[in-house]
C-alpha positions as CSV (number, residue, x, y, z in Angstrom):
1,M,67.2,133.6,107.7
2,I,70.7,132.8,109.2
3,R,70.9,133.5,112.8
4,P,74.0,135.5,113.8
5,L,75.1,133.0,116.5
6,S,74.7,130.0,114.2
7,F,76.6,131.7,111.5
8,F,79.4,132.6,113.9
9,L,79.7,129.1,115.1
10,A,79.8,127.7,111.6
11,L,82.4,130.2,110.6
12,L,84.5,129.4,113.7
13,L,84.4,125.6,112.9
14,T,85.4,126.3,109.4
15,L,88.3,128.5,110.4
16,T,89.4,125.9,113.0
17,A,89.4,123.2,110.3
18,V,91.3,125.3,107.8
19,S,93.9,126.2,110.5
20,S,94.3,122.5,111.3
21,V,94.8,121.6,107.7
22,Q,97.5,124.2,107.5
23,A,99.3,122.5,110.4
24,Q,99.2,119.1,108.8
25,V,102.3,117.6,107.0
26,L,103.2,115.3,104.2
27,I,106.2,113.0,104.4
28,Y,107.7,111.6,101.2
29,K,110.3,108.9,101.1
30,L,113.0,109.6,98.5
31,D,114.9,107.1,96.4
32,F,117.8,108.1,94.1
33,R,119.2,106.0,91.2
34,K,122.5,106.9,89.7
35,D,122.2,107.6,86.0
36,K,125.4,109.1,84.6
37,G,128.3,111.1,85.9
38,I,132.0,111.6,86.5
39,N,133.4,111.6,90.0
40,Y,129.8,111.6,91.0
41,H,128.6,110.3,94.3
42,P,124.9,110.9,94.6
43,F,122.6,110.5,97.6
44,T,120.9,107.1,97.9
45,G,117.6,108.0,99.6
46,G,116.0,110.1,102.3
47,Y,112.9,111.9,103.3
48,F,111.1,115.2,102.5
49,V,108.8,116.7,105.1
50,A,106.5,119.5,103.9
51,P,103.3,121.3,104.8
52,L,100.1,119.6,103.5
53,L,99.1,122.8,101.6
54,G,102.5,123.4,100.2
55,G,105.4,125.6,101.2
56,S,109.0,125.2,102.5
57,G,110.0,121.8,103.6
58,T,112.9,119.9,105.1
59,F,115.1,117.4,103.3
60,F,116.9,114.5,104.9
61,L,119.2,113.0,102.4
62,T,121.1,109.8,103.0
63,S,124.3,108.2,101.7
64,T,125.6,104.7,102.2
65,D,128.8,105.0,100.1
66,D,131.4,104.7,102.9
67,E,129.1,104.9,106.0
68,R,125.5,105.5,106.8
69,V,125.1,109.3,107.0
70,Y,122.5,111.9,106.4
71,V,122.5,115.6,105.8
72,E,119.6,117.8,106.8
73,A,118.4,120.8,104.9
74,A,115.8,122.7,106.8
75,E,113.6,124.7,104.4
76,G,115.8,123.3,101.7
77,G,113.0,122.8,99.2
78,R,109.4,123.6,98.4
79,L,106.2,121.7,97.7
80,F,103.7,123.4,95.4
81,T,100.9,122.8,93.0
82,A,101.3,123.7,89.3
83,I,98.1,124.2,87.3
84,S,97.9,124.4,83.5
85,G,95.4,126.6,81.6
86,G,93.5,123.4,80.7
87,G,93.1,122.5,84.4
88,D,95.8,119.8,84.7
89,K,97.3,119.8,88.1
90,K,100.7,118.5,89.2
91,S,102.3,118.4,92.6
92,V,106.0,119.6,92.4
93,I,109.0,119.3,94.8
94,S,111.8,121.7,93.9
95,A,115.1,122.5,95.5
96,S,118.4,124.3,94.5
97,L,121.6,123.4,96.4
98,G,124.9,125.2,96.4
99,A,128.1,125.7,98.4
100,G,131.2,127.3,97.0
101,T,131.7,126.1,93.4
102,A,129.2,123.2,93.8
103,M,125.8,123.8,92.3
104,G,122.8,121.5,92.0
105,A,119.0,121.3,91.6
106,L,116.2,118.8,92.1
107,V,112.8,118.8,90.5
108,A,110.2,116.1,90.8
109,M,106.5,116.2,89.9
110,G,103.5,113.8,90.0
111,D,99.8,113.6,89.4
112,I,97.5,114.7,92.2
113,N,95.6,111.5,92.4
114,H,95.5,110.4,96.0
115,T,93.3,111.4,99.0
116,V,94.6,111.7,102.6
117,Q,92.2,112.3,105.5
118,V,92.8,115.1,108.0
119,R,91.2,114.2,111.3
120,G,90.4,116.3,114.4
121,P,88.1,116.2,117.4
122,T,85.3,117.8,115.5
123,Y,86.1,117.3,111.8
124,T,87.3,115.0,109.1
125,L,88.6,116.6,105.9
126,D,89.9,115.1,102.7
127,A,92.9,116.5,100.9
128,R,94.0,115.5,97.4
129,V,97.8,115.0,97.1
130,A,100.3,113.2,94.8
131,K,101.1,109.7,95.9
132,S,104.3,109.6,94.0
133,L,106.5,112.1,92.1
134,T,109.4,111.5,89.7
135,G,112.1,113.7,88.5
136,M,115.9,114.4,88.3
137,S,118.6,115.6,90.6
138,V,121.6,117.2,88.9
139,S,124.9,118.6,90.3
140,A,128.3,119.9,89.2
141,D,131.4,121.2,90.8
142,D,134.6,122.3,89.0
143,E,136.4,122.2,92.3
144,S,138.4,125.3,91.2
145,E,138.7,126.3,94.9
146,A,140.2,122.9,95.8
147,E,143.9,122.9,96.7
148,G,144.5,120.3,94.0
149,P,143.4,117.0,92.6
150,A,142.5,114.1,94.9
151,L,145.1,111.4,95.7
152,N,143.9,109.4,92.7
153,G,144.3,112.4,90.4
154,S,140.6,113.2,89.9
155,I,139.2,116.7,90.0
156,G,135.8,118.1,89.1
157,A,132.5,116.3,89.3
158,A,129.2,116.3,87.5
159,G,126.2,113.9,87.2
160,F,122.5,113.4,87.4
161,S,120.2,110.9,89.1
162,E,116.6,109.9,88.7
163,I,114.6,110.5,91.8
164,K,111.3,109.1,93.1
165,A,109.4,110.6,96.0
166,S,106.7,108.2,97.4
167,L,104.2,109.3,100.0
168,D,105.0,107.5,103.3
169,E,101.5,107.1,104.5
170,E,102.5,105.4,107.8
171,E,104.8,108.3,108.8
172,T,102.4,110.9,107.5
173,N,99.4,109.5,109.4
174,R,101.5,109.1,112.5
175,A,102.7,112.8,112.4
176,N,99.2,114.1,111.7
177,G,97.5,111.8,114.2
178,K,99.8,113.3,116.9
179,G,99.2,116.9,115.6
180,Q,102.9,117.4,115.0
181,S,104.2,120.6,113.6
182,L,106.7,120.6,110.7
183,S,109.6,120.8,113.1
184,Q,108.2,118.0,115.3
185,A,107.6,115.8,112.3
186,S,111.2,116.5,111.1
187,E,112.5,115.6,114.5
188,A,110.7,112.2,114.3
189,I,112.3,111.5,110.9
190,R,115.7,112.4,112.3
191,L,115.2,109.9,115.1
192,L,113.9,107.3,112.6
193,L,117.1,107.6,110.6
194,E,119.3,107.4,113.6
195,R,117.5,104.2,114.7
196,Q,118.3,102.8,111.3
197,G,122.0,103.4,111.9
198,F,122.5,106.8,110.1
199,H,124.3,109.6,111.8
200,N,124.4,113.3,111.0
201,A,127.2,114.1,108.5
202,D,127.8,117.4,110.4
203,G,128.6,115.5,113.5
204,D,125.7,117.0,115.5
205,D,121.9,116.7,115.7
206,D,120.8,120.3,116.2
207,D,118.7,122.2,113.7
208,D,121.2,124.5,111.9
209,D,119.2,126.3,109.2
210,D,122.3,128.2,108.1
211,G,124.3,125.2,107.1
212,G,121.7,122.7,106.1
213,E,121.1,123.8,102.5
214,E,124.8,124.1,101.8
215,D,125.6,120.8,103.5
216,A,123.2,119.0,101.2
217,T,125.9,119.1,98.5
218,V,128.6,117.2,100.4
219,T,128.1,113.9,98.6
220,E,127.3,115.4,95.2
């Protein structure tokens, strides 16, 4: 027979653990490789910060073409698990980007083949995640709203890049060890990039959810 008090305490511990897992984050480091394009200037790298159990995450996309800059897209993409009828499971990162006539999309997926530990004062839980994901980033802009061709006569742009997202276990463990929320973990990545010599392409460091997703097309 289960005593009511014992059952209540067990349930409380379980709910606390689940709530703590929901507060944990995953931090992926992004690498882009130019594949093909015209007038195409892709991002070179960056980070994606997302909830451990999936949901909306924040992109930090970097460029080193002319200077070291980054653009931030708060809630600019999603992390989720895709499951086939046969039981195959893939972790997926997806995003759609657009501003004016510029449109783009990013999709990467990988096997759920790695275990991360979620630790707390009274629990240690294991979570299965993807250690790496691969995919493509595509973008196009007919620049029909532009005043005219660039000084060199070029107009319009299109291209695609291969992308790899690798779990940054050091940053993931640091964020979760400190009990950071998604916004706090994102702030830590923002400061990390600035220590590396990157500056915000918008010219400010505040969290502007309205402009982030659109700004993510500025180097496409």
